[in-house]
C-alpha positions as CSV (number, residue, x, y, z in Angstrom):
1,M,25.6,25.5,21.6
2,K,26.4,22.3,23.5
3,F,23.6,19.9,24.4
4,S,24.0,17.7,27.4
5,S,23.1,14.1,26.9
6,V,20.2,14.3,29.4
7,S,18.7,17.3,27.6
8,L,19.0,15.5,24.2
9,I,17.5,12.3,25.5
10,S,14.6,14.1,27.1
11,R,13.9,16.1,23.9
12,L,13.9,12.9,21.9
13,A,11.6,11.2,24.4
14,L,9.2,14.2,24.2
15,V,9.1,14.0,20.4
16,A,8.5,10.3,20.6
17,I,5.6,10.7,23.0
18,V,4.0,13.4,20.9
19,G,4.4,11.1,17.8
20,L,2.7,8.3,19.6
21,I,-0.2,10.5,20.7
22,I,-0.7,11.8,17.1
23,S,-0.6,8.3,15.8
24,A,-3.2,7.1,18.4
25,C,-5.5,10.0,17.5
26,T,-5.2,9.2,13.8
27,S,-6.1,5.6,14.4
28,T,-9.1,6.5,16.5
29,M,-10.4,8.9,13.9
30,E,-10.0,6.3,11.2
31,G,-11.9,3.8,13.3
32,M,-14.7,6.3,14.0
33,G,-15.0,7.0,10.3
34,K,-15.4,3.3,9.6
35,D,-17.9,2.9,12.3
36,L,-19.9,5.8,11.0
37,Q,-19.8,4.4,7.5
38,T,-21.0,1.0,8.7
39,M,-23.8,2.7,10.7
40,G,-24.8,4.8,7.6
41,N,-24.9,1.7,5.4
42,A,-27.1,-0.1,8.0
43,M,-29.5,2.8,8.2
44,G,-30.0,3.9,4.6
45,G,-27.6,2.1,2.3
46,S,-24.7,3.4,0.4
47,G,-24.5,5.8,-2.5
48,A,-24.0,3.0,-5.0
49,N,-27.2,1.4,-3.9
50,S,-29.2,4.6,-4.4
51,T,-27.8,5.0,-7.9
52,Q,-29.0,1.5,-8.8
53,Q,-32.4,2.3,-7.3
54,N,-32.6,5.5,-9.5
55,Q,-31.8,3.5,-12.6
56,S,-34.5,0.9,-11.8
57,Q,-37.1,3.7,-11.3
58,T,-36.4,5.1,-14.8
59,K,-36.3,1.8,-16.6
60,G,-38.8,1.7,-19.4
61,K,-39.6,5.4,-19.2
62,D,-38.5,8.2,-21.6
63,V,-35.9,10.3,-19.8
64,V,-34.8,13.7,-21.2
65,V,-31.3,14.8,-20.2
66,T,-30.4,18.4,-20.7
67,P,-26.8,19.4,-20.8
68,V,-25.5,22.0,-18.3
69,K,-23.6,24.8,-19.8
């Protein structure tokens, strides 16, 4: 099989364009994830904050922890 230079260049250009599109979609998804995380923190706080709240609620009380088998 012999590839002409135009065919090879067009295939490489097509691969480059597809790569750029995938890269742009990945960046957009990452940005959306960060935005959603920021919005969630603004609305209800993060998981670390809720853990600290649970510890403060049980402070000074007897807590029984049963192991799970």
